[in-house]
VOGU-860086 format. One record per residue: x, y, z of N, C-alpha, C, O in turn. Coordinates in steps of 0.1 Angstrom, whole numbers, padded with zeros to 4 digits, always signed. Layout:
XYZXYZXYZXYZ;...
// end
This chain:
-0044+0151-0080-0035+0142-0082-0023+0147-0091-0023+0144-0103;-0014+0152-0086-0003+0158-0096-0004+0149-0109-0007+0138-0111;+0001+0163-0122+0007+0152-0130+0020+0144-0131+0021+0132-0136;+0026+0147-0128+0043+0138-0123+0041+0132-0113+0053+0130-0109;+0032+0125-0103+0031+0117-0095+0019+0105-0096+0008+0104-0101;+0027+0096-0086+0013+0084-0088+0009+0082-0080+0015+0079-0070;-0006+0081-0081-0014+0079-0067-0012+0065-0057-0011+0053-0061;-0012+0069-0045-0016+0058-0033-0029+0056-0027-0037+0065-0024;-0029+0045-0025-0041+0044-0013-0035+0033-0003-0028+0023-0007;-0037+0036+0008-0036+0034+0023-0045+0021+0025-0056+0022+0021;-0041+0011+0031-0050+0002+0041-0048-0004+0049-0042-0015+0049;-0055+0002+0060-0049-0002+0071-0036+0013+0078-0028+0020+0073;-0041+0010+0090-0039+0030+0096-0029+0024+0109-0026+0032+0119;-0024+0010+0109-0017+0007+0126+0000+0013+0129+0002+0023+0123;+0005+0011+0132+0020+0012+0138+0028+0021+0123+0031+0033+0121;+0030+0007+0114+0039+0006+0105+0030+0020+0094+0037+0027+0087;+0018+0022+0095+0015+0033+0085+0023+0048+0084+0027+0055+0075;+0023+0049+0096+0035+0063+0098+0049+0060+0088+0058+0068+0084;+0049+0049+0088+0060+0051+0076+0058+0050+0063+0066+0057+0057;+0052+0044+0057+0044+0046+0046+0040+0060+0043+0045+0067+0034;+0030+0064+0052+0027+0080+0055+0036+0089+0050+0032+0096+0041;+0049+0090+0057+0058+0099+0060+0071+0096+0044+0080+0104+0040;+0066+0082+0040+0071+0082+0025+0072+0083+0016+0082+0081+0008;+0055+0087+0012+0052+0086+0007+0051+0103+0002+0053+0106-0010;+0046+0116+0015+0047+0123+0018+0059+0128+0012+0058+0136+0003;+0071+0125+0016+0085+0131+0013+0089+0123-0006+0099+0123-0013;+0076+0117-0007+0085+0111-0024+0083+0123-0034+0073+0130-0034;+0091+0124-0040+0089+0131-0053+0083+0121-0066+0084+0125-0078;+0076+0108-0062+0072+0104-0078+0056+0097-0073+0048+0091-0080;+0055+0101-0059+0040+0093-0047+0032+0106-0042+0036+0116-0036;+0021+0102-0046+0011+0113-0036+0000+0102-0031-0005+0092-0037;-0002+0107-0015-0016+0096-0015-0027+0104-0013-0029+0115-0008;-0035+0092-0023-0047+0099-0025-0054+0097-0012-0056+0106-0004;-0058+0087-0011-0068+0082+0003-0061+0072+0007-0052+0065+0002;-0071+0070+0025-0065+0057+0029-0077+0054+0040-0087+0062+0041;-0075+0043+0046-0087+0033+0051-0086+0027+0062-0076+0020+0063;-0096+0027+0073-0092+0022+0083-0106+0016+0089-0115+0021+0084;-0109+0006+0098-0117+0008+0103-0119+0015+0120-0129+0017+0126;-0104+0016+0124-0108+0024+0134-0108+0044+0130-0097+0049+0130;-0117+0051+0129-0120+0061+0128-0113+0070+0131-0110+0079+0124;-0107+0065+0147-0100+0078+0154-0087+0077+0147-0081+0087+0144;-0084+0064+0146-0069+0063+0135-0071+0068+0127-0069+0080+0127;-0077+0063+0116-0079+0071+0101-0074+0087+0103-0065+0092+0097;-0083+0091+0115-0081+0109+0115-0070+0117+0118-0067+0129+0116;-0064+0106+0126-0051+0113+0132-0043+0107+0119-0037+0116+0114;-0039+0094+0112-0030+0096+0094-0035+0104+0088-0026+0112+0085;-0043+0107+0084-0046+0119+0072-0045+0128+0080-0039+0136+0073;-0047+0132+0090-0040+0145+0099-0024+0148+0092-0020+0157+0084;-0017+0137+0099-0010+0136+0100+0000+0136+0086+0008+0145+0086;+0000+0128+0077+0001+0128+0060-0005+0131+0053+0003+0128+0043;-0020+0138+0046-0025+0143+0043-0032+0130+0036-0028+0119+0039;-0043+0131+0025-0046+0124+0016-0067+0126+0020-0072+0133+0029;-0072+0121+0013-0085+0113+0020-0089+0106+0027-0082+0096+0029;-0103+0106+0035-0106+0096+0047-0111+0084+0034-0119+0091+0028;-0111+0075+0029-0120+0069+0020-0130+0058+0032-0126+0054+0043;-0143+0057+0026-0148+0050+0037-0150+0038+0039-0157+0034+0047;-0143+0031+0031-0143+0017+0025-0129+0011+0021-0122+0020+0020;-0122+0000+0018-0116-0006+0011-0124-0007-0003-0117-0004-0012;-0136-0010-0005-0140-0009-0014-0139+0003-0025-0140+0002-0037;-0138+0017-0017-0138+0030-0019-0127+0026-0026-0127+0022-0037;-0111+0028-0015-0098+0027-0023-0103+0017-0042-0102+0024-0051;-0105+0009-0043-0103-0003-0056-0113+0008-0067-0111+0011-0079;-0121+0012-0058-0135+0019-0068-0128+0035-0074-0134+0043-0081;-0113+0035-0067-0112+0052-0071-0102+0055-0078-0091+0054-0072;-0101+0059-0093-0094+0060-0107-0083+0066-0103-0072+0062-0107;-0084+0076-0094-0068+0085-0089-0054+0068-0083-0041+0067-0083;-0062+0062-0081-0053+0055-0070-0045+0047-0076-0048+0039-0067;-0036+0039-0084-0025+0032-0087-0026+0019-0081-0031+0009-0086;-0018+0023-0068-0009+0020-0058-0017+0013-0051-0028+0017-0054;-0020+0002-0040-0023+0002-0032-0019-0003-0018-0027-0012-0015;-0010+0000-0011-0005-0007-0003-0011-0010+0012-0015-0002+0020;-0011-0024+0014-0017-0033+0024-0011-0035+0038-0004-0044+0040;-0012-0029+0046-0010-0029+0060-0017-0030+0067-0018-0020+0074;-0027-0044+0071-0037-0047+0079-0024-0058+0085-0012-0058+0082;-0029-0066+0095-0028-0076+0103-0017-0086+0095-0018-0086+0083;-0012-0091+0097+0000-0102+0089-0011-0114+0081-0008-0120+0071;-0020-0116+0086-0028-0130+0088-0045-0121+0077-0057-0124+0077;-0040-0115+0074-0056-0106+0065-0052-0100+0052-0059-0093+0045;-0032-0106+0050-0026-0094+0037-0039-0106+0020-0048-0102+0013;-0034-0113+0022-0043-0119+0009-0059-0118+0007-0067-0121-0002;-0062-0112+0021-0077-0109+0019-0081-0096+0011-0092-0094+0006;-0073-0090+0011-0068-0076+0004-0064-0073-0006-0069-0067-0015;-0053-0079-0005-0045-0079-0018-0046-0083-0032-0043-0077-0042;-0055-0100-0029-0057-0107-0042-0075-0096-0048-0078-0095-0060;-0082-0091-0039-0093-0086-0042-0085-0069-0055-0089-0067-0067;-0075-0062-0045-0065-0052-0051-0066-0053-0065-0072-0047-0074;-0054-0070-0062-0052-0068-0077-0066-0071-0089-0068-0068-0101;-0070-0075-0085-0083-0082-0092-0092-0071-0098-0098-0073-0108;-0091-0056-0091-0094-0049-0092-0086-0038-0104-0088-0026-0107;-0078-0045-0106-0068-0034-0116-0054-0026-0108-0046-0019-0115;-0054-0028-0099-0041-0025-0086-0032-0031-0085-0031-0043-0085;-0020-0023-0083-0007-0024-0081-0007-0024-0070-0012-0014-0063;-0001-0032-0065+0003-0037-0047+0015-0036-0039+0025-0040-0043;+0015-0033-0030+0025-0031-0018+0020-0036-0012+0008-0033-0011;+0027-0048-0001+0022-0056+0011+0032-0058+0019+0043-0061+0015;+0027-0055+0031+0038-0053+0046+0043-0070+0046+0036-0080+0042;+0053-0069+0051+0059-0077+0051+0050-0086+0072+0044-0080+0081;+0054-0101+0069+0061-0109+0059+0043-0111+0044+0032-0106+0045;+0048-0118+0034+0038-0117+0026+0021-0119+0033+0010-0114+0033;+0028-0131+0039+0012-0137+0044+0012-0148+0053+0024-0153+0053;+0007-0153+0060+0016-0160+0073+0014-0177+0066+0018-0185+0074;+0007-0185+0051+0008-0192+0049+0015-0192+0039+0019-0180+0037;+0019-0201+0030+0025-0201+0017+0013-0201+0003+0013-0194-0007;+0006-0210+0008-0007-0211-0004-0011-0197-0003-0014-0191-0013;-0012-0189+0012-0023-0179+0009-0014-0168-0002-0019-0162-0011;+0001-0167+0003+0012-0160-0010+0011-0168-0022+0018-0162-0030;+0007-0177-0028+0008-0180-0040-0005-0175-0048-0005-0175-0060;-0019-0170-0038-0029-0167-0042-0024-0154-0049-0027-0150-0060;-0014-0145-0037-0018-0135-0043-0005-0131-0052-0005-0121-0058;+0007-0140-0051+0010-0139-0066+0005-0144-0080+0008-0138-0090;-0003-0155-0080-0013-0162-0093-0023-0148-0085-0022-0148-0073;-0028-0141-0090-0039-0131-0089-0028-0116-0099-0034-0108-0107;-0013-0115-0096-0012-0103-0099-0005-0111-0113-0009-0105-0123;+0000-0118-0114-0001-0125-0130-0013-0130-0136-0010-0137-0145;-0020-0130-0135-0039-0132-0138-0036-0122-0139-0025-0124-0146;-0037-0107-0137-0039-0091-0141-0033-0084-0147-0034-0073-0151;-0020-0097-0148-0007-0081-0153-0003-0068-0141+0002-0057-0142;-0006-0074-0132-0002-0062-0122+0011-0061-0117+0020-0069-0122;+0015-0053-0107+0028-0051-0101+0028-0056-0087+0025-0046-0080;+0029-0065-0081+0031-0069-0068+0044-0072-0059+0051-0083-0059;+0047-0060-0050+0062-0061-0041+0055-0062-0027+0044-0059-0023;+0071-0071-0021+0066-0068-0007+0080-0058+0003+0092-0058+0000;+0074-0053+0013+0077-0048+0021+0094-0048+0030+0097-0044+0041;+0101-0053+0021+0116-0057+0028+0125-0044+0023+0137-0044+0020;+0121-0039+0023+0128-0020+0026+0143-0027+0031+0154-0021+0028;+0144-0033+0034+0160-0030+0046+0166-0036+0036+0178-0037+0037;+0161-0042+0020+0170-0047+0012+0178-0037+0010+0191-0038+0008;+0171-0021+0008+0174-0004-0001+0189-0004+0004+0198-0001-0003;+0190-0008+0016+0197+0004+0030+0216-0003+0017+0221-0011+0010;+0217+0008+0025+0236+0013+0014+0244+0001+0012+0249-0005+0003;+0242-0002+0030+0251-0013+0033+0253-0025+0031+0263-0032+0031;+0235-0027+0027+0236-0043+0023+0234-0042+0008+0234-0052+0001;+0232-0031+0003+0235-0036-0011+0249-0037-0020+0253-0043-0030;+0258-0027-0006+0272-0026-0013+0278-0045-0012+0287-0050-0018;+0269-0051+0001+0274-0063+0001+0273-0072-0010+0280-0080-0015;+0257-0066-0013+0255-0078-0026+0259-0073-0039+0255-0081-0048;+0266-0062-0043+0271-0061-0053+0288-0067-0051+0293-0073-0060;+0293-0065-0041+0307-0077-0033+0299-0089-0043+0303-0092-0054;+0290-0094-0036+0290-0104-0035+0290-0110-0054+0299-0117-0059;+0277-0105-0060+0278-0105-0074+0286-0100-0082+0282-0099-0094;+0297-0096-0079+0308-0095-0087+0325-0107-0079+0336-0109-0084;+0321-0112-0071+0326-0125-0067+0339-0121-0053+0348-0128-0050;+0336-0112-0049+0349-0105-0042+0353-0114-0029+0363-0117-0024;+0337-0118-0025+0340-0127-0008+0347-0141-0019+0356-0144-0011;+0348-0147-0028+0351-0159-0033+0340-0171-0029+0327-0169-0030;+0344-0180-0025+0331-0191-0020+0327-0183-0005+0334-0176+0002;+0309-0187-0005+0308-0176+0012+0303-0190+0016+0296-0199+0010;+0310-0188+0030+0312-0201+0041+0298-0199+0048+0290-0208+0050;+0294-0181+0053+0292-0184+0067+0283-0169+0067+0290-0160+0063;+0269-0164+0070+0261-0158+0066+0253-0155+0085+0247-0164+0089;+0253-0146+0092+0250-0146+0103+0241-0130+0104+0242-0119+0098;+0230-0134+0118+0218-0121+0117+0219-0122+0132+0217-0133+0138;+0222-0109+0138+0221-0111+0152+0208-0098+0155+0212-0087+0151;+0196-0098+0161+0191-0095+0162+0186-0088+0178+0178-0096+0182;+0188-0081+0184+0188-0080+0198+0184-0069+0204+0190-0060+0209;+0167-0071+0201+0160-0057+0205+0153-0057+0220+0157-0062+0230;+0143-0049+0217+0140-0045+0234+0123-0043+0230+0123-0034+0221;+0111-0046+0232+0100-0041+0235+0095-0046+0241+0096-0059+0241;+0086-0035+0251+0081-0039+0267+0064-0043+0260+0059-0041+0249;+0056-0050+0272+0047-0055+0270+0032-0051+0265+0022-0057+0262;+0035-0033+0266+0024-0024+0264+0027-0030+0246+0018-0036+0240;+0039-0029+0239+0036-0032+0224+0029-0043+0221+0021-0044+0212;+0031-0054+0230+0025-0066+0222+0007-0064+0227-0001-0072+0222;+0003-0055+0235-0014-0055+0238-0019-0043+0231-0032-0042+0230;-0008-0030+0225-0016-0019+0215-0025-0030+0206-0035-0024+0204;-0025-0042+0201-0034-0043+0190-0038-0059+0196-0032-0066+0203;-0049-0060+0190-0051-0077+0196-0041-0091+0188-0035-0100+0192;-0043-0086+0177-0033-0094+0168-0019-0095+0168-0013-0102+0160;-0010-0084+0182-0001-0088+0183+0000-0099+0196+0010-0106+0194;-0004-0102+0203-0001-0109+0210-0004-0127+0208-0002-0137+0214;-0008-0124+0196-0013-0141+0191-0005-0143+0180-0004-0135+0171;+0002-0157+0181+0012-0161+0173+0005-0164+0156+0011-0159+0146;-0008-0174+0154-0010-0173+0143-0016-0162+0135-0018-0161+0122;-0018-0154+0142-0018-0138+0132-0004-0130+0131-0003-0119+0126;+0007-0139+0136+0022-0132+0136+0028-0128+0143+0038-0123+0138;+0026-0129+0156+0030-0115+0163+0043-0121+0175+0044-0120+0187;+0050-0126+0167+0063-0133+0171+0075-0128+0165+0077-0124+0153;+0088-0127+0178+0098-0121+0166+0100-0130+0157+0105-0124+0148;+0099-0141+0155+0103-0144+0141+0096-0142+0131+0101-0138+0121;+0084-0143+0131+0077-0132+0120+0076-0122+0115+0078-0117+0104;+0070-0117+0127+0072-0104+0125+0082-0091+0131+0080-0080+0126;+0095-0093+0141+0108-0085+0140+0119-0095+0130+0125-0087+0123;+0122-0104+0129+0133-0107+0126+0134-0110+0107+0143-0111+0099;+0118-0111+0107+0117-0114+0094+0122-0109+0084+0123-0115+0073;+0126-0092+0087+0137-0085+0076+0154-0095+0079+0160-0100+0070;+0156-0096+0088+0170-0103+0088+0170-0116+0081+0180-0121+0075;+0161-0122+0082+0159-0137+0078+0160-0132+0068+0171-0137+0063;+0153-0122+0057+0156-0119+0041+0165-0116+0040+0169-0119+0028;+0174-0109+0045+0188-0101+0046+0202-0114+0042+0212-0114+0036;+0194-0123+0052+0209-0138+0045+0201-0142+0036+0208-0148+0028;+0187-0141+0031+0183-0152+0020+0184-0143+0010+0182-0148-0001;+0187-0126+0011+0192-0120+0000+0205-0121-0003+0207-0115-0013;+0213-0124+0001+0228-0118+0002+0232-0136+0002+0237-0140-0009;+0231-0142+0010+0236-0158+0006+0232-0166-0005+0239-0173-0013;+0215-0164-0002+0210-0172-0020+0195-0184-0003+0190-0183+0008;+0196-0191-0013+0186-0202-0008+0184-0211+0005+0191-0221+0003;+0177-0212+0015+0182-0223+0025+0176-0235+0021+0166-0236+0014;+0184-0247+0026+0181-0261+0021+0172-0267+0040+0162-0274+0042;+0179-0262+0047+0176-0268+0062+0186-0258+0073+0197-0252+0075;+0170-0261+0081+0166-0255+0091+0167-0258+0109+0161-0267+0114;+0174-0251+0113+0175-0260+0128+0170-0247+0141+0178-0239+0145;+0157-0248+0145+0151-0238+0158+0151-0242+0169+0154-0254+0171;+0149-0231+0179+0146-0230+0193+0139-0219+0190+0140-0212+0181;+0129-0218+0203+0120-0202+0202+0114-0206+0216+0108-0216+0219;+0119-0194+0225+0117-0191+0236+0109-0178+0243+0109-0168+0237;+0104-0180+0253+0100-0167+0259+0104-0164+0270+0101-0171+0280;+0113-0150+0270+0122-0151+0279+0113-0137+0289+0113-0137+0302;+0108-0130+0283+0107-0121+0295+0089-0115+0286+0089-0102+0285;+0083-0119+0283+0070-0117+0280+0061-0121+0285+0050-0117+0280;+0059-0128+0293+0053-0141+0299+0038-0142+0292+0033-0150+0285;+0032-0126+0299+0014-0123+0293+0014-0123+0284+0005-0116+0280;+0022-0130+0271+0015-0134+0257+0026-0147+0254+0038-0150+0256;+0014-0152+0248+0020-0170+0246+0023-0164+0234+0015-0165+0225;+0033-0159+0233+0046-0163+0219+0056-0164+0221+0059-0163+0233;+0070-0165+0207+0081-0165+0214+0088-0148+0208+0088-0141+0198;+0095-0146+0227+0101-0135+0221+0112-0133+0217+0114-0122+0213;+0124-0146+0217+0133-0151+0212+0137-0167+0204+0133-0178+0205;+0145-0160+0195+0150-0169+0182+0163-0174+0183+0173-0167+0186;+0166-0188+0181+0181-0188+0178+0180-0199+0167+0173-0208+0170;+0185-0201+0156+0184-0211+0144+0198-0206+0136+0205-0196+0134;+0198-0223+0131+0213-0228+0123+0202-0229+0109+0191-0234+0108;+0211-0222+0097+0214-0219+0085+0216-0227+0078+0227-0221+0075;+0216-0238+0070+0226-0246+0058+0218-0240+0048+0206-0239+0049;+0227-0237+0036+0225-0229+0028+0225-0240+0013+0232-0250+0015;+0218-0239+0000+0222-0246-0009+0237-0247-0010+0242-0258-0006;+0246-0237-0013+0258-0229-0021+0267-0237-0007+0279-0238-0008;+0263-0240+0003+0271-0252+0012+0276-0242+0023+0283-0246+0033;+0271-0229+0022+0278-0223+0033+0261-0220+0045+0249-0219+0041;+0268-0221+0062+0261-0221+0069+0257-0208+0073+0260-0198+0066;+0248-0207+0088+0245-0195+0091+0238-0196+0103+0235-0207+0108;+0235-0184+0109+0231-0183+0126+0221-0170+0126+0224-0159+0120;+0211-0174+0132+0202-0162+0128+0197-0161+0144+0188-0169+0147;+0203-0149+0157+0198-0149+0170+0189-0136+0170+0195-0126+0165;+0178-0134+0174+0170-0129+0173+0158-0127+0184+0148-0134+0183;+0158-0112+0195+0152-0111+0204+0144-0101+0204+0148-0091+0198;+0129-0100+0213+0129-0084+0221+0128-0083+0238+0122-0075+0246;+0135-0093+0239+0134-0090+0251+0151-0087+0262+0156-0091+0273;+0155-0079+0251+0172-0076+0257+0173-0063+0259+0182-0057+0254;+0167-0059+0264+0170-0046+0273+0182-0035+0275+0190-0038+0283;+0184-0026+0269+0175-0015+0262+0178-0020+0249+0173-0010+0243;+0180-0027+0241+0182-0032+0230+0193-0024+0220+0197-0013+0223;+0197-0031+0208+0206-0027+0204+0207-0026+0187+0195-0026+0184;+0212-0025+0178+0208-0021+0165+0214-0036+0156+0224-0042+0159;+0205-0040+0147+0211-0055+0140+0220-0058+0138+0227-0049+0143;+0226-0067+0134+0240-0067+0129+0240-0080+0120+0236-0091+0124;+0244-0078+0108+0243-0085+0095+0263-0092+0092+0274-0086+0089;+0261-0099+0093+0279-0106+0095+0280-0115+0080+0271-0124+0080;+0287-0115+0071+0291-0121+0058+0305-0127+0056+0315-0120+0058;+0306-0137+0053+0324-0142+0058+0323-0154+0041+0314-0162+0038;+0334-0148+0035+0336-0158+0028+0350-0161+0022+0358-0152+0024;+0354-0169+0016+0371-0177+0019+0382-0161+0016+0393-0159+0020;+0371-0150+0003+0383-0139+0001+0379-0125+0010+0389-0117+0008;+0369-0119+0018+0363-0115+0024+0353-0114+0038+0347-0124+0042;+0351-0103+0043+0344-0103+0053+0338-0090+0053+0344-0079+0051;+0325-0092+0056+0315-0079+0056+0307-0073+0068+0296-0075+0064;+0307-0068+0079+0294-0070+0090+0294-0055+0090+0303-0047+0088;+0273-0053+0094+0267-0040+0093+0263-0041+0107+0262-0051+0113;+0262-0027+0112+0257-0028+0123+0243-0016+0120+0247-0004+0120;+0235-0017+0118+0219-0010+0119+0227-0007+0104+0233-0015+0097;+0224+0010+0100+0232+0015+0084+0251+0011+0081+0258+0009+0071;+0253+0009+0099+0269+0012+0096+0273+0003+0090+0270-0008+0091;+0283+0007+0082+0293-0009+0077+0304-0006+0088+0311+0005+0088;+0305-0015+0096+0318-0016+0111+0329-0025+0097+0341-0021+0098;+0329-0034+0088+0341-0041+0084+0338-0043+0069+0328-0049+0065;+0347-0038+0063+0345-0041+0048+0361-0048+0047+0370-0041+0052;+0364-0057+0042+0382-0065+0042+0381-0072+0031+0373-0081+0033;+0389-0072+0017+0390-0081+0013+0403-0082+0011+0411-0073+0014;+0408-0102+0004+0422-0102+0000+0427-0090-0008+0435-0082-0003;+0423-0089-0021+0420-0078-0029+0412-0067-0030+0401-0068-0033;+0421-0055-0025+0413-0040-0023+0409-0033-0038+0412-0037-0049;+0404-0023-0034+0397-0019-0047+0395-0007-0038+0391-0005-0027;+0400+0002-0047+0395+0021-0049+0383+0027-0040+0382+0035-0031;+0375+0018-0045+0363+0026-0036+0356+0019-0020+0345+0022-0014;+0363+0012-0017+0370+0006-0005+0361+0015+0005+0349+0015+0008;+0372+0023+0007+0373+0033+0017+0362+0046+0017+0360+0055+0025;+0356+0043+0004+0343+0051+0010+0335+0042+0010+0326+0047+0016;+0330+0028+0005+0321+0019+0015+0327+0022+0031+0319+0023+0039;+0340+0022+0034+0338+0024+0048+0329+0032+0051+0319+0025+0055;+0328+0040+0050+0321+0055+0059+0303+0051+0056+0295+0059+0060;+0299+0042+0051+0291+0044+0050+0277+0042+0063+0280+0035+0073;+0268+0046+0063+0260+0054+0076+0269+0056+0086+0265+0049+0096;+0282+0065+0089+0286+0068+0098+0278+0082+0100+0275+0090+0091;+0276+0084+0114+0267+0092+0117+0244+0092+0123+0236+0099+0130;+0243+0078+0112+0232+0069+0115+0225+0064+0124+0223+0052+0122;+0218+0069+0135+0217+0063+0147+0197+0051+0147+0193+0042+0154;+0191+0058+0137+0176+0047+0142+0180+0031+0131+0183+0028+0119;+0178+0027+0139+0180+0010+0133+0167-0002+0144+0167-0014+0147;+0158+0008+0145+0146-0004+0157+0147-0007+0169+0138-0010+0177;+0166-0007+0172+0166-0016+0185+0158-0015+0204+0159-0022+0214;+0150-0002+0199+0150+0006+0215+0137+0006+0212+0130+0001+0220;+0130+0011+0202+0119+0008+0194+0109+0007+0188+0114+0008+0176;+0095+0005+0186+0089+0008+0174+0090+0014+0164+0087+0010+0153;+0096+0029+0169+0088+0034+0157+0105+0043+0156+0107+0051+0147;+0115+0041+0165+0129+0041+0159+0139+0029+0149+0147+0020+0149;+0128+0041+0136+0135+0040+0124+0129+0047+0114+0118+0053+0114;+0138+0047+0103+0135+0059+0091+0125+0055+0080+0120+0044+0078;+0124+0065+0073+0108+0062+0062+0115+0064+0054+0110+0066+0043;+0131+0064+0054+0136+0062+0041+0135+0052+0028+0135+0053+0016;+0136+0042+0036+0140+0029+0031+0129+0024+0025+0129+0018+0014;+0120+0027+0031+0103+0028+0026+0100+0036+0014+0093+0032+0005;+0105+0048+0013+0104+0054+0004+0109+0055-0011+0105+0059-0022;+0124+0047-0005+0130+0038-0022+0123+0025-0026+0123+0022-0038;+0114+0016-0014+0108+0004-0024+0093+0016-0030+0087+0011-0040;+0089+0028-0025+0077+0033-0027+0084+0033-0041+0085+0022-0048;+0087+0041-0045+0095+0047-0057+0099+0037-0064+0093+0038-0075;+0107+0027-0063+0109+0016-0070+0097+0012-0074+0098+0008-0086;+0083+0011-0071+0072+0005-0074+0067+0011-0090+0062+0006-0100;+0072+0026-0084+0066+0036-0095+0074+0034-0106+0070+0031-0118;+0086+0036-0103+0094+0033-0113+0096+0015-0123+0100+0013-0134;+0091+0004-0114+0086-0006-0119+0070-0007-0131+0069-0016-0139;+0063+0000-0129+0053+0008-0137+0054+0013-0146+0047+0012-0156;+0066+0021-0145+0064+0030-0154+0075+0024-0165+0080+0031-0173;+0079+0010-0164+0089+0008-0168+0086-0006-0177+0093-0013-0185;+0075-0006-0172+0069-0023-0171+0081-0037-0170+0085-0046-0177;+0085-0031-0158+0092-0042-0154+0088-0048-0139+0079-0043-0133;+0097-0061-0134+0096-0065-0118+0103-0055-0109+0114-0050-0111;+0092-0052-0095+0097-0043-0085+0111-0054-0080+0113-0066-0082;+0116-0047-0074+0130-0049-0071+0125-0062-0062+0128-0073-0066;+0116-0062-0050+0116-0072-0044+0101-0079-0046+0090-0074-0043;+0104-0089-0052+0089-0094-0054+0085-0109-0044+0092-0117-0039;+0067-0109-0046+0065-0118-0037+0073-0133-0041+0079-0140-0033;+0070-0135-0051+0081-0149-0053+0094-0150-0048+0098-0162-0045;+0102-0138-0047+0114-0143-0033+0115-0144-0024+0119-0153-0016;+0107-0128-0024+0100-0130-0004+0092-0143+0003+0093-0149+0014;+0083-0146-0011+0080-0166-0007+0091-0172+0001+0088-0176+0012;+0101-0172-0004+0112-0181-0005+0114-0179+0018+0112-0186+0028;+0119-0164+0014+0118-0160+0029+0110-0164+0041+0113-0167+0052;+0095-0163+0036+0087-0171+0047+0086-0186+0051+0084-0191+0062;+0091-0192+0036+0092-0210+0041+0104-0207+0053+0104-0212+0065;+0113-0198+0048+0123-0202+0062+0115-0193+0075+0121-0195+0086;+0109-0188+0075+0106-0189+0091+0094-0194+0098+0091-0194+0110;+0086-0199+0081+0077-0215+0087+0081-0226+0093+0075-0234+0100;+0096-0224+0085+0102-0236+0087+0113-0236+0098+0125-0240+0096;+0110-0230+0111+0117-0220+0122+0112-0224+0130+0119-0227+0139;+0096-0227+0131+0084-0227+0133+0077-0242+0136+0070-0245+0146;+0082-0249+0126+0084-0264+0123+0091-0268+0135+0087-0274+0145;+0104-0264+0130+0119-0271+0134+0113-0271+0149+0108-0281+0155;+0113-0254+0157+0115-0251+0171+0101-0263+0180+0101-0267+0191;+0089-0268+0170+0078-0271+0172+0081-0290+0176+0076-0298+0184;+0091-0290+0168+0094-0305+0166+0109-0307+0173+0110-0317+0180;+0115-0303+0172+0128-0301+0181+0136-0305+0171+0147-0308+0176;+0135-0306+0162+0139-0311+0149+0144-0305+0135+0134-0300+0129;+0157-0305+0127+0155-0302+0117+0149-0306+0110+0144-0317+0109;+0147-0288+0097+0131-0292+0089+0142-0285+0076+0151-0277+0076;+0136-0297+0063+0143-0297+0056+0135-0290+0041+0123-0293+0039;+0139-0283+0034+0131-0273+0024+0131-0282+0010+0137-0291+0006;+0122-0275+0007+0112-0270+0001+0093-0276+0013+0086-0285+0018;+0095-0264+0010+0080-0273+0027+0071-0268+0015+0072-0260+0005;+0058-0279+0023+0045-0284+0011+0042-0268+0015+0046-0261+0023;+0031-0267+0003+0024-0248+0001+0014-0248+0009+0009-0237+0008;+0009-0256+0017-0003-0255+0026+0003-0256+0042-0005-0254+0051;+0021-0259+0044+0020-0252+0053+0022-0239+0063+0031-0231+0060;+0015-0237+0075+0014-0221+0081+0021-0221+0091+0028-0231+0094;+0020-0211+0096+0025-0211+0113+0019-0221+0121+0021-0222+0133;
// end
């Protein structure tokens, strides 16, 4: 391992691992030491593409002193099963979103990180997107005034083959529906930008994928603690798919992003930096709308390098598990609301799961 880079290990070499592999391979701060997966062929393909060694087991990853950070890329309902032992073994941990499928399991991971004085981050890397950071900064500066509305529109397409490529991808309890698997990033952005949610009112349907027993389309109203309102429309049924949109409206300003592009940036009081902000994302195309691999690894690299810096500076990662817990709570409230046909108030009991 290079003296100037921090060692990483990968647990799970499925679809999302390509972004982690490329991010680490291209990072000046991280180095891939080893990866492991129960599927030998998949593991070999990953190592051939992104480097590192093939670890014989998860336990071998934990026993490797060259590895400082373990990235947990297992199916959603198995995150705590690997994250907790890794934290207890003295590793810092990055967990793919969602943090888990139950609040109690997320709490177990948070407790393990605190008890062992380890860093725990969640892969909600879209928060690092330049357009999102510009909106967040403007909110913190008070440029929007009182926040009124925060909306997310994710109209994507995934073929049925996507849901059948891995066994867990067609099972709701494993976290395979559009709400928890795809829209989670954009639900999180509304939480990140607008603040905590107090009430959720949601419906879920299957418009295009009758072969799988889960929702491919979500519509939800959000009512934020600060009095603002919001809407989430998300689907993987809408061919050919389009980049997601985030819209934030306040009494003094409006911002709209599409993918990485800043479409609208208007405020009652203009600032010198506004012209430059309006150029954010011009020329970019990857936003995940048309395919699961239609994304860049760059945001994962920012998240991974933030973890390195958090360890070196002994600070919290930019995206903590405690913060991501509320996003999970919002998503679980959406399922509960859709199941009962009634609005759901937050907070939820810790034992609530999908």
